[in-house]
Structures are given as structure tokens and as C-alpha cells.
NUPAMAR-440823 format. One record per residue: residue number from 1; residue in three letters; x negated, z negated, y of N, C-alpha, C, CB in turn. Coordinates in nm, 2 decimals. Atoms other than C-alpha are relative to their C-alpha. Glycine has a CB too. Layout:
<rs>
+-----+--------+--------+--------+--------+--------+--------+--------+--------+--------+--------+--------+--------+--------+
! num ! residu !   n.c1 !   n.c3 !   n.c2 !  ca.c1 !  ca.c3 !  ca.c2 !   c.c1 !   c.c3 !   c.c2 !  cb.c1 !  cb.c3 !  cb.c2 !
+-----+--------+--------+--------+--------+--------+--------+--------+--------+--------+--------+--------+--------+--------+
! NUM !    ala !      X !      Z !      Y !      X !      Z !      Y !      X !      Z !      Y !      X !      Z !      Y !
...
+-----+--------+--------+--------+--------+--------+--------+--------+--------+--------+--------+--------+--------+--------+
</rs>
This chain:
<rs>
+-----+--------+--------+--------+--------+--------+--------+--------+--------+--------+--------+--------+--------+--------+
! num ! residu !   n.c1 !   n.c3 !   n.c2 !  ca.c1 !  ca.c3 !  ca.c2 !   c.c1 !   c.c3 !   c.c2 !  cb.c1 !  cb.c3 !  cb.c2 !
+-----+--------+--------+--------+--------+--------+--------+--------+--------+--------+--------+--------+--------+--------+
!   1 !    met !  -0.04 !   0.04 !   0.15 ! -12.96 !   3.54 !   3.51 !  -0.15 !   0.00 !  -0.08 !   0.13 !   0.12 !  -0.07 !
!   2 !    asp !   0.13 !   0.01 !   0.06 ! -13.21 !   3.40 !   3.29 !  -0.02 !   0.09 !  -0.15 !  -0.02 !  -0.15 !  -0.02 !
!   3 !    asn !   0.04 !  -0.09 !   0.10 ! -13.34 !   3.58 !   2.97 !   0.07 !  -0.02 !  -0.13 !  -0.14 !  -0.02 !  -0.03 !
!   4 !    leu !  -0.06 !   0.02 !   0.08 ! -13.16 !   3.42 !   2.71 !   0.17 !  -0.05 !   0.08 !  -0.08 !  -0.10 !  -0.10 !
!   5 !    thr !  -0.13 !  -0.01 !  -0.05 ! -12.79 !   3.43 !   2.94 !   0.01 !   0.15 !  -0.02 !   0.02 !  -0.05 !   0.15 !
!   6 !    phe !  -0.04 !  -0.17 !   0.02 ! -12.85 !   3.81 !   2.92 !   0.02 !   0.03 !  -0.13 !  -0.11 !   0.10 !   0.05 !
!   7 !    gly !  -0.03 !  -0.04 !   0.17 ! -12.93 !   3.85 !   2.54 !   0.14 !  -0.04 !  -0.04 !  -0.09 !  -0.08 !  -0.12 !
!   8 !    leu !  -0.10 !   0.01 !   0.04 ! -12.61 !   3.67 !   2.48 !   0.13 !   0.01 !   0.02 !   0.00 !  -0.07 !  -0.01 !
!   9 !    thr !  -0.07 !  -0.10 !  -0.06 ! -12.43 !   3.86 !   2.72 !   0.03 !   0.11 !  -0.11 !  -0.06 !   0.06 !   0.11 !
!  10 !    leu !  -0.02 !  -0.16 !   0.08 ! -12.54 !   4.19 !   2.58 !   0.05 !  -0.01 !  -0.17 !  -0.17 !   0.10 !   0.00 !
!  11 !    thr !  -0.04 !   0.05 !   0.08 ! -12.49 !   4.02 !   2.26 !   0.14 !  -0.01 !  -0.05 !  -0.04 !  -0.07 !   0.01 !
!  12 !    ile !  -0.16 !   0.07 !   0.03 ! -12.12 !   3.94 !   2.27 !   0.04 !   0.15 !   0.08 !   0.05 !  -0.20 !   0.10 !
!  13 !    val !  -0.07 !  -0.14 !  -0.05 ! -12.03 !   4.29 !   2.48 !  -0.05 !   0.11 !  -0.11 !  -0.07 !   0.05 !   0.18 !
!  14 !    gly !   0.04 !  -0.14 !   0.11 ! -12.22 !   4.50 !   2.21 !   0.11 !  -0.04 !  -0.13 !  -0.21 !   0.00 !  -0.08 !
!  15 !    ala !  -0.10 !   0.02 !   0.09 ! -12.00 !   4.32 !   1.92 !   0.13 !   0.02 !   0.02 !   0.00 !  -0.10 !  -0.04 !
!  16 !    gly !  -0.12 !   0.01 !  -0.03 ! -11.70 !   4.30 !   2.10 !   0.03 !   0.17 !  -0.03 !   0.03 !  -0.06 !   0.15 !
!  17 !    gly !   0.01 !  -0.08 !  -0.01 ! -11.79 !   4.64 !   2.17 !   0.06 !   0.13 !  -0.13 !  -0.11 !  -0.02 !   0.04 !
!  18 !    thr !  -0.03 !  -0.06 !   0.13 ! -11.80 !   4.78 !   1.81 !   0.11 !  -0.01 !  -0.03 !  -0.06 !  -0.05 !  -0.11 !
!  19 !    leu !  -0.14 !   0.04 !   0.06 ! -11.56 !   4.60 !   1.69 !   0.11 !   0.05 !   0.03 !   0.02 !  -0.13 !   0.01 !
!  20 !    phe !  -0.12 !  -0.06 !  -0.06 ! -11.29 !   4.73 !   1.94 !  -0.03 !   0.14 !  -0.07 !   0.01 !   0.01 !   0.17 !
!  21 !    ser !  -0.01 !  -0.10 !   0.08 ! -11.44 !   5.07 !   1.83 !   0.05 !   0.07 !  -0.13 !  -0.05 !   0.00 !   0.00 !
!  22 !    leu !  -0.05 !  -0.02 !   0.13 ! -11.37 !   5.03 !   1.48 !   0.17 !  -0.01 !  -0.01 !  -0.07 !  -0.10 !  -0.09 !
!  23 !    trp !  -0.13 !   0.03 !  -0.01 ! -11.03 !   4.90 !   1.54 !   0.05 !   0.09 !   0.07 !   0.03 !  -0.12 !   0.04 !
!  24 !    ala !  -0.10 !  -0.08 !  -0.03 ! -10.94 !   5.19 !   1.74 !  -0.05 !   0.13 !  -0.08 !   0.02 !   0.01 !   0.16 !
!  25 !    leu !  -0.03 !  -0.09 !   0.07 ! -11.06 !   5.41 !   1.50 !   0.04 !  -0.03 !  -0.10 !  -0.08 !   0.07 !   0.00 !
!  26 !    thr !  -0.11 !   0.02 !   0.09 ! -10.83 !   5.26 !   1.26 !   0.11 !   0.06 !   0.03 !   0.03 !  -0.12 !  -0.02 !
!  27 !    leu !  -0.16 !  -0.06 !  -0.05 ! -10.55 !   5.33 !   1.44 !   0.00 !   0.15 !   0.02 !   0.05 !  -0.07 !   0.17 !
!  28 !    phe !  -0.02 !  -0.13 !  -0.04 ! -10.64 !   5.69 !   1.51 !   0.01 !   0.02 !  -0.17 !  -0.12 !   0.08 !   0.10 !
!  29 !    ile !  -0.02 !   0.03 !   0.15 ! -10.68 !   5.70 !   1.11 !   0.12 !   0.02 !  -0.06 !  -0.03 !  -0.12 !  -0.04 !
!  30 !    asp !  -0.17 !   0.03 !   0.06 ! -10.34 !   5.56 !   1.04 !   0.09 !   0.10 !   0.05 !   0.07 !  -0.14 !   0.04 !
!  31 !    leu !  -0.09 !  -0.11 !  -0.09 ! -10.20 !   5.79 !   1.28 !  -0.05 !   0.10 !  -0.04 !  -0.01 !   0.01 !   0.16 !
!  32 !    leu !   0.03 !  -0.13 !   0.04 ! -10.33 !   6.09 !   1.14 !   0.06 !  -0.01 !  -0.16 !  -0.18 !   0.04 !   0.03 !
!  33 !    lys !  -0.10 !  -0.02 !   0.12 ! -10.21 !   5.98 !   0.79 !   0.16 !   0.03 !   0.02 !  -0.02 !  -0.13 !  -0.09 !
!  34 !    lys !  -0.10 !  -0.01 !  -0.04 !  -9.89 !   5.92 !   0.92 !   0.12 !   0.14 !   0.04 !  -0.04 !  -0.06 !   0.06 !
!  35 !    leu !  -0.06 !  -0.12 !  -0.07 !  -9.85 !   6.28 !   1.12 !  -0.05 !   0.10 !  -0.13 !  -0.08 !   0.03 !   0.18 !
!  36 !    leu !   0.02 !  -0.07 !   0.09 ! -10.03 !   6.45 !   0.82 !  -0.02 !  -0.06 !  -0.17 !  -0.10 !   0.06 !   0.06 !
!  37 !    pro !   0.02 !   0.07 !   0.11 !  -9.97 !   6.31 !   0.48 !  -0.07 !   0.08 !  -0.14 !   0.13 !  -0.05 !  -0.01 !
!  38 !    tyr !   0.04 !  -0.09 !   0.11 ! -10.13 !   6.41 !   0.18 !   0.02 !   0.01 !  -0.06 !  -0.07 !   0.00 !  -0.04 !
!  39 !    lys !  -0.07 !  -0.05 !   0.13 ! -10.00 !   6.60 !  -0.11 !  -0.11 !   0.03 !  -0.12 !   0.08 !   0.15 !   0.04 !
!  40 !    glu !   0.08 !   0.00 !   0.10 ! -10.17 !   6.56 !  -0.45 !   0.08 !   0.18 !  -0.07 !   0.03 !  -0.16 !  -0.09 !
!  41 !    glu !   0.01 !  -0.10 !   0.02 ! -10.24 !   6.90 !  -0.61 !   0.13 !   0.02 !  -0.10 !  -0.13 !   0.02 !  -0.03 !
!  42 !    glu !  -0.04 !   0.01 !   0.13 ! -10.04 !   6.79 !  -0.94 !   0.15 !   0.03 !   0.08 !  -0.03 !  -0.16 !  -0.10 !
!  43 !    glu !  -0.09 !  -0.03 !  -0.01 !  -9.74 !   6.79 !  -0.75 !   0.07 !   0.07 !   0.11 !   0.04 !  -0.07 !  -0.03 !
!  44 !    glu !  -0.08 !  -0.11 !  -0.01 !  -9.71 !   7.12 !  -0.58 !  -0.02 !   0.09 !  -0.07 !   0.02 !   0.05 !   0.10 !
!  45 !    lys !  -0.06 !  -0.06 !   0.11 !  -9.76 !   7.25 !  -0.90 !   0.17 !   0.01 !  -0.07 !  -0.09 !  -0.06 !  -0.09 !
!  46 !    glu !  -0.17 !   0.01 !   0.07 !  -9.43 !   7.10 !  -1.01 !   0.05 !   0.06 !   0.07 !   0.09 !  -0.13 !  -0.02 !
!  47 !    glu !  -0.12 !  -0.05 !  -0.12 !  -9.26 !   7.20 !  -0.70 !  -0.01 !   0.14 !   0.00 !  -0.03 !  -0.06 !   0.18 !
!  48 !    glu !   0.04 !  -0.16 !  -0.02 !  -9.37 !   7.57 !  -0.73 !   0.09 !   0.03 !  -0.16 !  -0.22 !   0.05 !   0.01 !
!  49 !    ser !  -0.02 !  -0.06 !   0.12 !  -9.24 !   7.57 !  -1.12 !   0.14 !  -0.02 !   0.04 !  -0.05 !  -0.07 !  -0.15 !
+-----+--------+--------+--------+--------+--------+--------+--------+--------+--------+--------+--------+--------+--------+
</rs>
């Protein structure tokens, strides 16, 4: 494998791995948002009154 082929392969694998990691992180954050919904403090104060 010459240097150009190796460089292009490494670039594609690296960029693909980065994009896949970001996509997986996005799915994980969306899952956490569904499992642990955010409550604003104003809503909590209204419910207590």
C-alpha cells in the first residue's frame, strides 16, 4: 500500500469514526432526555402552591 492510499484510507476511516461517534452520542442524549425529562423550576413552584 503506497502512502497516498494509506493516507486516504486513514482519513476516511477517521472521519467516518468521528461521525459515527457523534451520531451515537446524539442518540444517547436523546434517550436520556426521554428517560429523564427536564422540569423547570417555575412548574415545580406552581405545583406546590
